[in-house]
C-alpha positions as CSV (number, residue, x, y, z in Angstrom):
1,M,102.1,167.4,93.2
2,C,99.2,169.5,92.2
3,L,95.9,169.6,94.0
4,A,94.2,168.9,90.7
5,D,95.9,165.5,90.5
6,G,94.2,164.4,93.7
7,G,97.4,163.3,95.2
8,I,97.2,165.7,98.2
9,V,93.6,164.6,98.8
10,F,94.5,160.9,98.7
11,V,97.3,161.5,101.2
12,W,95.0,163.3,103.6
13,V,92.3,160.7,103.3
14,A,94.8,157.8,103.7
15,G,96.3,159.6,106.7
16,V,92.8,160.1,108.4
17,L,91.9,156.5,107.7
18,L,95.2,155.3,109.2
19,I,94.8,157.3,112.3
20,G,91.2,156.0,112.7
21,L,92.4,152.5,112.2
22,V,95.2,152.8,114.9
23,G,92.7,154.4,117.3
24,F,90.3,151.6,116.7
25,F,92.9,148.9,117.5
26,V,94.0,150.9,120.6
27,V,90.4,150.8,121.9
28,I,90.1,147.1,121.2
29,L,93.3,146.3,123.0
30,G,92.2,148.4,126.0
31,L,88.9,146.6,126.1
32,A,90.6,143.2,125.9
33,A,93.0,144.1,128.6
34,R,90.1,145.2,130.9
35,F,88.2,141.9,130.1
36,I,91.2,139.8,130.9
37,R,91.8,141.7,134.1
38,R,88.2,141.3,135.2
39,L,88.3,137.6,134.3
40,F,91.4,137.0,136.4
41,S,90.0,138.9,139.3
42,M,86.8,136.8,139.2
43,I,88.8,133.6,139.0
44,L,91.3,134.4,141.6
45,G,88.8,136.2,143.9
46,H,91.1,139.3,144.2
47,H,89.1,142.5,144.1
48,G,92.1,144.9,144.2
49,P,93.4,147.2,146.9
50,P,90.8,149.0,148.9
51,S,90.1,152.6,148.0
52,Q,92.2,155.4,149.7
53,D,89.3,156.8,151.7
54,A,88.4,153.3,153.0
55,V,91.9,152.7,154.2
56,S,92.2,156.1,156.0
57,R,88.9,155.6,158.0
58,P,89.6,154.5,161.5
59,G,87.3,151.8,162.9
60,A,86.1,150.6,159.4
61,Q,85.5,147.0,159.7
62,S,82.7,145.8,157.5
63,P,83.6,145.5,153.8
64,C,80.9,146.0,151.1
65,R,80.2,142.8,149.2
66,N,79.6,144.7,146.0
67,L,82.6,143.8,143.6
68,R,82.7,147.3,142.2
69,C,82.5,149.1,145.6
70,G,84.6,147.3,148.3
71,Y,84.1,150.2,150.7
72,L,85.0,149.5,154.4
73,N,82.0,150.5,156.5
74,P,81.8,150.9,160.3
75,A,81.1,147.9,162.4
76,G,77.4,147.2,162.8
77,A,76.3,149.0,159.6
78,R,73.5,147.3,157.6
79,Y,74.0,149.2,154.4
80,C,77.1,150.4,152.5
81,A,77.7,154.1,153.0
82,R,79.0,154.5,149.4
83,C,76.7,152.3,147.2
84,G,73.8,151.5,149.5
85,S,74.1,147.7,149.1
86,R,73.0,145.5,152.1
87,L,76.2,144.3,154.0
88,D,74.7,141.0,155.1
89,G,74.1,139.9,151.4
90,V,70.4,139.2,151.9
91,A,67.9,140.8,149.5
92,D,65.0,142.1,151.6
93,V,62.3,142.1,148.9
94,N,59.3,141.3,150.9
95,S,59.5,144.1,153.4
96,Y,59.1,146.7,150.6
97,G,56.4,145.0,148.6
């Protein structure tokens, strides 16, 4: 095949488009898997295993209620040490204006 025929260019363009299409479907499948996993965790109420640093802390007793955090805080803590969420679940809007 000669470059003047356009055959090589067609092969390259087709290859790039094919790789892009495969990449697109891989991303879509990954997003679908993440959505399904999150949906099942919301339905079943399972938030996954606690993080490694939360397990290794001695005396950690108060879990954060934030679904993305789940950090185990010391007993008597009012706010999460990792994300800053209130641990009692009450929004204290009036005290700050």
